[in-house]
C-alpha positions in Angstrom: 0.0 0.0 0.0 1.3 3.4 -0.9 1.1 6.8 0.8 -1.2 8.0 -1.9 -3.8 5.4 -0.9 -4.1 6.6 2.6 -3.1 10.3 2.7 -5.3 13.4 3.0 -5.2 15.0 -0.5 -4.2 18.6 -1.0 -7.7 19.8 -1.6 -8.6 18.7 1.9 -5.5 20.0 3.6 -5.9 23.3 5.6 -2.7 25.4 5.3 -1.5 28.9 6.3 0.4 31.2 4.0 3.6 33.2 4.3 3.7 36.0 5.2 1.4 35.2 8.1 1.0 35.5 11.9 0.6 33.2 14.8 -3.1 34.2 15.0 -3.6 32.7 11.5 -2.3 29.3 12.7 -4.0 29.5 16.2 -7.4 30.0 14.6 -7.2 26.8 12.5 -5.7 24.8 15.4 -8.5 25.9 17.7 -11.3 25.4 15.1 -10.1 22.0 13.7 -8.3 20.5 16.7 -5.2 19.9 14.6 -1.8 19.2 16.3 0.0 21.2 13.5 -0.6 22.9 10.2 1.5 23.1 7.0 2.9 26.5 5.9 3.1 27.3 2.2 4.3 30.3 0.3 2.3 31.4 -2.8 4.4 31.7 -6.0 3.7 32.7 -9.6 3.7 29.0 -10.5 1.5 27.8 -7.6 2.8 27.3 -4.0 5.9 26.1 -2.2 5.7 24.0 0.9 7.9 25.6 3.7 7.3 23.7 7.0 4.8 23.1 9.8 3.6 25.1 12.8 2.5 23.0 15.8 0.5 23.7 19.0 3.8 23.4 20.9 5.5 26.0 18.7 2.7 28.5 19.6 2.7 27.8 23.3 6.5 27.6 23.8 7.2 30.8 21.8 4.5 33.2 23.1 6.3 36.4 22.1 6.9 35.4 18.5 4.3 36.6 16.0 5.7 35.7 12.6 5.0 32.3 11.0 8.3 32.2 9.3 10.0 32.1 12.7 7.6 29.7 14.3 7.5 27.0 11.7 9.8 24.0 11.8 11.3 21.5 9.4 9.8 18.0 9.6 10.3 14.8 7.6 8.4 14.7 4.3 7.4 11.9 2.0 6.1 11.2 -1.6 3.0 9.7 -2.9 4.7 6.5 -4.1 6.4 5.7 -0.8 5.4 2.5 1.1 2.9 3.3 3.8 4.3 0.8 6.3 7.8 2.3 5.9 6.5 5.8 6.4 4.4 4.7 9.4 7.6 3.3 11.0 9.4 6.6 10.3 6.5 8.5 12.0 7.0 6.4 15.1 10.8 6.9 15.1 10.5 10.6 14.5 7.4 11.1 16.7 5.9 12.8 13.7 2.1 13.1 13.7 1.8 14.7 10.3 4.1 14.1 7.4 3.7 16.5 4.4 3.5 14.7 1.0 5.6 16.8 -1.3 6.3 16.7 -5.1 6.8 19.9 -7.1 4.2 21.3 -4.7 2.4 20.2 -1.5 0.4 17.1 -2.7 -1.2 16.2 0.6 -0.4 15.2 4.1 -0.2 11.8 5.8 -1.4 12.0 9.4 -1.4 9.4 12.2 -5.2 9.4 11.9 -4.8 8.4 8.2 -2.7 5.4 9.1 -5.1 4.5 12.0 -7.9 4.5 9.4 -5.9 2.1 7.3 -5.4 -0.2 10.4 -9.1 0.0 11.2 -10.1 -1.0 7.6 -7.6 -3.9 7.6 -5.5 -2.4 4.8 -2.4 -3.0 7.0 -1.7 -5.4 9.8 -3.9 -4.7 12.8 -3.7 -8.1 14.6 -1.2 -7.1 17.3 -2.5 -7.1 20.9 -2.5 -3.7 22.4 -1.0 -4.8 25.7 2.3 -5.2 23.7 2.0 -1.7 22.3 0.8 0.2 25.3 3.0 2.6 27.2 3.3 1.7 30.9 4.4 5.2 32.0 1.2 7.3 32.2 1.0 11.0 32.5 -1.5 12.0 35.2 -2.7 15.1 37.0 -5.2 15.9 39.8 -8.7 17.2 39.0 -8.1 20.4 41.1 -4.8 21.2 39.4 -5.0 24.7 37.6 -5.0 24.3 33.9 -1.9 26.5 33.6 0.0 23.9 35.7 -1.4 20.9 33.9 -0.3 22.5 30.6 3.3 22.7 31.9 3.1 19.1 33.2 1.9 17.9 29.7 4.7 19.9 28.1 7.4 18.5 30.4 6.1 15.0 30.0 6.3 15.5 26.2 2.9 13.8 25.6 -0.4 15.4 24.4 -2.6 14.3 27.4 -3.0 13.8 31.1 -5.3 11.2 32.8 -7.1 13.1 35.5 -7.3 11.5 38.9 -9.5 12.1 42.0 -8.5 12.2 45.6 -8.5 8.4 45.8 -6.3 8.0 42.7 -9.2 6.8 40.6 -9.5 7.9 36.9 -12.1 10.7 36.6 -11.3 12.1 33.2 -8.8 13.1 30.5 -7.4 16.5 29.5 -5.5 16.9 26.2 -3.6 19.5 24.3 -6.7 20.0 22.2 -8.7 20.9 25.3 -6.0 23.5 26.2 -5.6 25.1 22.8 -9.4 25.4 22.5 -9.5 27.8 25.5 -6.1 29.5 25.0 -6.0 33.1 23.7 -3.3 35.5 22.7 -3.1 38.6 24.8 -1.1 41.8 24.6 -0.2 44.3 27.3 2.5 45.5 29.7 4.0 43.3 32.5 5.7 44.5 35.6 8.5 42.1 35.9 9.2 43.0 39.5 5.8 41.7 40.7 5.9 38.3 39.1 7.5 36.2 41.8 5.3 33.7 43.7 5.0 33.7 47.4 6.5 30.7 49.2 3.1 30.1 50.7 1.4 30.0 47.4 -0.1 26.5 46.7 1.3 26.4 43.1 4.4 28.5 43.7 6.6 26.6 41.3 4.8 28.2 38.4 5.9 31.7 39.6 8.6 33.5 37.6 11.7 35.0 39.3 11.5 38.7 39.7 14.1 40.6 37.7 13.3 44.2 38.5 10.6 46.8 38.2 10.9 47.6 34.5 7.7 47.5 32.4 7.9 45.9 28.9 5.4 45.2 26.1 4.5 41.5 26.0 2.5 39.2 23.8 1.6 35.9 25.4 -0.6 32.8 25.2 -3.1 33.1 28.1 -4.4 29.8 29.5 -7.3 29.8 32.1 -6.3 29.1 35.7 -9.5 27.2 36.6 -9.1 23.6 37.7 -8.5 20.8 35.1 -12.0 19.4 36.1 -13.6 22.4 34.3 -12.1 21.5 30.9 -11.5 17.7 31.0 -13.5 15.0 29.2 -15.3 13.1 31.9 -16.6 10.1 30.0 -13.5 7.9 29.7 -13.2 5.2 27.0 -10.9 2.4 28.2 -9.6 -0.9 26.7 -8.2 -4.1 28.0 -4.9 -5.7 26.9 -6.5 -8.5 24.8 -7.9 -6.0 22.2 -6.2 -5.8 18.9 -4.7 -2.8 17.2 -7.5 -3.0 14.6 -10.2 -3.0 17.3 -8.6 -0.1 19.2 -8.1 1.9 15.9 -11.9 1.5 15.3 -12.6 2.7 18.9 -10.4 5.7 18.6 -12.0 6.8 15.3 -15.6 6.2 16.4 -15.0 8.3 19.6 -12.8 10.9 17.9 -10.0 10.5 20.5 -6.2 10.0 20.2 -5.5 7.8 23.3 -7.3 5.4 25.6 -6.3 4.2 29.1 -5.4 0.5 29.3 -7.0 -1.1 32.3 -6.3 -4.4 34.1 -9.1 -5.5 36.5 -10.4 -1.9 36.5 -7.0 -0.5 37.4 -5.0 1.9 35.2 -2.2 -0.1 33.7 -1.0 2.0 30.8 -2.0 4.2 27.9 -2.5 3.3 24.2 -2.0 6.3 22.0 -2.9 6.4 18.3 0.8 6.5 17.3 1.5 3.4 19.3 -0.8 1.4 17.0 1.7 2.3 14.1 4.3 0.2 15.9 2.3 -3.0 15.1 2.0 -2.5 11.3 
């Protein structure tokens, strides 16, 4: 099976154009729930693919406004490449979206595109998910401020956190998509001398060291400070280890989710992300 048989074709790919701003990309990421978006530059002969802008790029570089400085180089592929080989490359590179490039941008191959191929039986989906699941699970507490949970997700380098209650039981899931949906870009002036947290503050580690009393213009991504419970998905879909990659692929697609907790006897035992299913093809 070739990339052309599974990819999202160019006419269905949402892009942003150079020159452009972070707001152009943020609008599409919020509306569509994408993890990243391709950047193209119009030319007299059509368009030229230039790179990708991701959710992380916007959050980690809050003071940068120009798309040209926010975008990153990522692996690309071609329409005639073998789908299984590209899927394995996506796993190795942790790449959720691989632009399909010829003379111009011809489409994009996403993790979801490969998951659809697994769900249809176009590629191998017989591997049991207990052999694909990750045993290290990122978690947070339901009363954690969303600003802190976002930092936890960032440091864990995963796009989710399983939300736990006071007894350590699973009570929901919060994802990067949930965060980017409520994030907004703000402008103003900050007093750097008033930004340090008090030692008695419950969440003091998110404070920023004071560096003086100078005021400076700032542009930042603002994330609500309300508890994670306000924004999380409460109805959790879970799977047991005997399910196959094909069955879990179908479950992810039907519920429009990117990961499911793996349970053993009702206890959280791991996490199965959509990209983990690619390891079984």
